[in-house]
BADRENMAR-220581 format. One record per residue (C-alpha): residue in one letter; x, y, z. Coordinates in steps of 0.02 Angstrom, whole numbers, padded with zeros to 5 digits, always signed. Example, Ala and Ser with C-alpha at 12.3 -4.5 7.8 and 13.67 -1.06 7.14 Angstrom:
REM BADRENMAR-220581
A+00615-00225+00390 S+00684-00053+00357 
This chain:
REM BADRENMAR-220581
A+01404+00602+00080 T+01413+00433+00137 S+01584+00344+00181 G+01610+00163+00244 R+01595-00017+00175 V+01458-00136+00162 L+01481-00327+00193 L+01383-00455+00133 D+01420-00630+00192 D+01593-00551+00230 A+01618-00500+00070 E+01627-00316+00023 V+01499-00251-00086 Q+01561-00138-00239 S+01383-00108-00303 I+01209-00173-00291 S+01206-00248-00457 H+01331-00366-00389 V+01223-00434-00253 S+01054-00420-00352 S+01042-00606-00343 S+01025-00618-00151 L+00977-00423-00112 R+00831-00349-00166 Y+00758-00185-00136 I+00580-00088-00154 P+00588+00095-00152 Q+00439+00201-00095 N+00376+00225-00263 P+00358+00045-00334 R+00326+00094-00502 E+00493+00151-00523 L+00541-00026-00550 L+00394-00117-00621 W+00426-00154-00788 G+00309-00230-00923 F+00135-00189-00969 S+00036-00362-00929 V+00008-00407-00742 S+00001-00584-00805 D+00162-00570-00880 L+00248-00518-00736 L+00158-00663-00629 S+00213-00798-00737 S+00377-00846-00639 V+00287-00792-00473 P+00240-00963-00368 Q+00070-00995-00351 E+00071-00980-00163 L+00142-00809-00169 I+00019-00757-00270 A-00105-00806-00143 A-00031-00747+00002 L-00012-00562-00081 G-00199-00583-00139 L-00134-00560-00317 S-00241-00678-00415 E-00379-00550-00442 L-00260-00443-00540 A-00223-00565-00682 G-00264-00506-00859 R-00259-00319-00781 S-00118-00177-00876 T+00011-00137-00743 Q-00046+00059-00789 D-00217+00016-00717 L-00148-00034-00541 S-00152+00060-00376 E+00005+00113-00291 G-00044-00031-00162 E-00068-00167-00303 A+00094-00112-00396 L+00191-00127-00221 K+00118-00304-00208 L+00166-00349-00382 L+00330-00278-00356 L+00352-00378-00199 A+00311-00540-00288 E+00421-00522-00423 N+00565-00487-00314 L+00533-00616-00182 A+00533-00757-00325 L+00711-00729-00352 E+00718-00804-00184 P+00836-00668-00097 S+00926-00688+00065 V+00897-00497+00125 L+00758-00397+00072 L+00766-00198+00085 L+00577-00111+00099 D+00547+00078+00115 E+00378+00099+00193 P+00290-00028+00119 Y+00136-00026+00230 A+00097+00162+00150 P+00010+00126+00003 L-00080-00038+00074 D-00265-00041+00138 A-00294-00134+00309 A-00326-00318+00248 S-00162-00289+00123 R-00061-00224+00297 G-00106-00384+00380 Q-00065-00490+00223 L+00105-00410+00217 T+00147-00432+00405 L+00127-00619+00395 L+00213-00636+00245 L+00363-00554+00334 N+00333-00641+00493 Q+00348-00800+00382 L+00490-00736+00277 A+00591-00694+00424 S+00554-00863+00504 Q+00629-00969+00356 G+00791-00870+00377 M+00765-00726+00264 I+00828-00555+00335 V+00694-00412+00312 V+00748-00216+00344 L+00607-00114+00328 A+00597+00097+00357 E+00419+00149+00422 H+00348+00298+00512 E+00194+00227+00580 P+00219+00113+00732 E+00040+00063+00708 H+00098-00015+00539 T+00230-00143+00625 A+00117-00199+00782 G+00112-00370+00725 L+00275-00371+00658 K+00407-00496+00737 A+00554-00363+00731 T+00700-00294+00814 H+00674-00087+00816 L+00820+00031+00770 Q+00775+00200+00770 L+00880+00362+00676 L+00908+00519+00800 N+01019+00654+00788 G+01111+00556+00644 K+01141+00414+00753 L+01081+00228+00741 L+01017+00182+00897 D+00920+00033+00972 G+00735+00055+01009 Q+00566+00119+00913 Y+00567+00300+00881 Q+00447+00411+00986 A+00419+00581+00894 E+00399+00747+00988 S+00212+00811+00971 P+00207+00987+00906 S+00138+01128+01008 I-00014+01196+00910 Q-00119+01327+00956 R-00254+01368+00844 T-00435+01446+00836 Q-00564+01376+00720 V-00631+01514+00595 V-00716+01446+00439 V-00742+01573+00295 G-00892+01513+00211 S-01013+01356+00224 D-01107+01367+00040 L-01105+01224-00077 A-00950+01237-00191 V-00944+01075-00283 T-01062+00972-00355 A-01019+00805-00472 V-01142+00679-00549 L-01020+00575-00654 S-01048+00436-00773 D-00943+00255-00724 V-00780+00306-00667 G-00633+00174-00707 F-00484+00140-00827 G-00502-00004-00942 K-00651-00071-00802 T-00788+00025-00722 L-00729+00046-00533 I-00876+00150-00481 H-01051+00153-00545 A-01116+00335-00571 P-01038+00412-00427 S-01116+00591-00352 L-01049+00691-00225 T-01057+00870-00136 L-00936+00971-00058 Y-00975+01132+00053 Q-00841+01267+00091 G-00730+01219+00228 E-00779+01040+00226 R-00654+00904+00253 V-00701+00746+00172 W-00616+00583+00185 L-00627+00462+00023 S-00588+00284+00085 G-00581+00119+00009 D-00470-00043-00038 N-00345-00053-00150 G-00397-00039-00324 S-00565+00020-00265 G-00562+00195-00386 K-00508+00319-00259 T-00369+00391-00373 S-00482+00373-00529 L-00626+00470-00453 L-00503+00618-00397 K-00444+00615-00573 A-00610+00601-00651 L-00672+00768-00541 V-00522+00856-00600 N-00578+00816-00781 G-00725+00926-00744 D-00863+00839-00847 G-01016+00828-00739 V-00946+00934-00596 K-01007+01114-00550 V-00908+01248-00450 F-01052+01358-00372 G-01183+01293-00500 L-01067+01326-00651 S-00940+01233-00754 P-00750+01256-00687 S-00686+01401-00765 S-00519+01354-00759 A-00402+01196-00713 T-00364+01253-00540 D-00540+01280-00488 L-00511+01089-00421 A-00337+01080-00397 L-00266+00890-00374 V-00118+00835-00278 P-00090+00666-00351 E-00005+00509-00255 N+00154+00520-00393 F+00158+00713-00387 D+00343+00726-00447 D+00290+00779-00614 F+00245+00936-00549 F+00440+00992-00533 V+00533+01044-00676 S+00652+01175-00612 D+00843+01117-00558 S+00821+01204-00378 L+00688+01228-00257 A+00714+01424-00269 A+00682+01407-00456 E+00537+01309-00431 L+00446+01413-00301 E+00484+01577-00411 R+00402+01464-00556 A+00244+01451-00456 D+00236+01626-00418 R+00250+01692-00605 L+00114+01549-00637 V-00023+01630-00528 G+00027+01812-00535 E+00085+01831-00370 P+00228+01931-00289 A+00394+01829-00258 G+00392+01732-00096 F+00208+01691-00106 T+00225+01516-00138 K+00373+01500-00010 T+00279+01569+00132 T+00128+01435+00109 L+00267+01304+00102 E+00335+01361+00261 S+00159+01367+00340 I+00129+01187+00293 L+00311+01151+00363 P+00330+01284+00495 S+00476+01191+00591 A+00579+01165+00427 D+00706+01283+00378 V+00658+01296+00205 D+00814+01427+00159 S+00920+01284+00185 W+00835+01198+00037 L+00838+01336-00093 N+00988+01248-00187 V+00922+01079-00175 H+00841+00999-00327 P+00660+00963-00293 R+00659+00788-00321 D+00802+00763-00200 L+00701+00813-00063 S+00617+00703+00072 R+00448+00624+00009 G+00365+00718+00135 T+00453+00884+00092 R+00396+00861-00101 L+00225+00823-00047 A+00212+00989+00047 L+00286+01079-00104 A+00147+01007-00206 I+00010+01055-00093 A+00088+01236-00078 M+00101+01252-00275 Q-00076+01193-00293 L-00144+01309-00152 S-00060+01459-00229 H-00179+01441-00374 K-00307+01490-00224 P-00440+01327-00285 H-00619+01302-00234 A-00582+01143-00187 L-00418+01044-00152 L-00410+00867-00193 V-00250+00773-00122 D-00214+00589-00157 E-00128+00516+00003 P-00083+00679+00104 F+00016+00579+00237 R+00120+00459+00148 G+00293+00472+00169 L+00280+00584+00335 D+00351+00556+00495 L+00235+00564+00651 R+00248+00748+00684 A+00249+00794+00511 R+00075+00695+00498 E+00009+00794+00643 L+00055+00942+00558 M-00009+00895+00379 V-00182+00883+00482 E-00160+01049+00548 S-00114+01126+00384 L-00249+01049+00291 R-00371+01108+00429 C-00314+01281+00406 V-00350+01265+00210 A-00517+01218+00234 E-00545+01369+00356 T-00508+01487+00212 G-00673+01418+00138 C-00594+01271+00027 A-00675+01123+00019 L-00560+00981+00044 L-00570+00789-00018 F-00426+00676+00017 A-00395+00500-00012 S-00303+00407+00118 H-00279+00228+00202 E-00211+00316+00356 K-00366+00287+00493 R-00289+00374+00641 W-00244+00516+00535 S-00384+00541+00431 Q-00512+00522+00565 A-00422+00666+00648 L-00432+00786+00488 A-00600+00736+00399 S-00780+00816+00459 R-00854+00696+00339 K-00820+00519+00265 L-00871+00440+00087 V-00832+00241+00063 I-00812+00161-00102 A-00873-00018-00091 D-00945-00141-00224 Q-00927-00016-00345 R-01034+00126-00261 L-00992+00294-00182 L-01075+00276-00026 E-01097+00406+00120 S-01017+00343+00296 N-01092+00365+00459 E-00929+00347+00550 V-00919+00492+00676 M-00766+00599+00615 A-00660+00719+00719 
């Protein structure tokens, strides 16, 4: 329940539509507000200096359906800033961006603030806002307080035992991309228990590669063509389509039925990913009303119920606070220790290095092996 009043320029705001000309909101999932099919059409009313500041010139002529999450965010931001609002609200704007784009965003937000715009953004990762000239507020125990939030590090005790180390997946693919070639003839191998980080700039083809692997053309699992769609299980960046039931309890029950496991199997998996959460208190909540981090954990638990040979995850740290990111690292390590190969795409360097045993990089339309030392 929400109570109270919102005042803008000393006038009470009745609805967001009444102040849309002066207040703009960019959600966690920018595609929800991205209307139109052509990038060029959406950029037609955006000043050239703003297009340059966000590095959007190279997107002209593309379809909005072909954009990465980071590119979609920058396009939506440009559209909204072209309206010259006085207040800009951003929900985790750094999460889908690569390192260069994060630097561009910080410079732009500092510039907008210096020109008088009020910018309010929610962010989990302190590293992302290091160069931002901002006042910090924290939500702590239901109260809004001054200062930057510091998450408690969870107590984790673990003994690493990897079940199996055989070659699990080989892939020799044709060119990968939608509408244009993003990666030329990529090939890769995944061994049991491996934790492989897929890195690359926004729009380089990380998501496209994960989807191509799941499609199965040119992919072998233990030397054979995939026998089912769940041999390689994908948790996409936009995973809300997984949820079709009207409560978490019904969703967990449906997941158990799909894999032929006894009731409670998927719930136990979810609780292992979120060990500090009270899952029972959410059972009557609609899955899409849960936080993004909880929905991500639910999507991973549902896919793990199929006992895949390889788990592919697109941006596993997005939407998670610091404590939850640390727990996600440990949970995915445990997944790999069952013998499941893990391939994940992420912009989060610190957490990816902590999780990965090997790194692949997409650069110059090639999939390359990195010699960077991982955890």
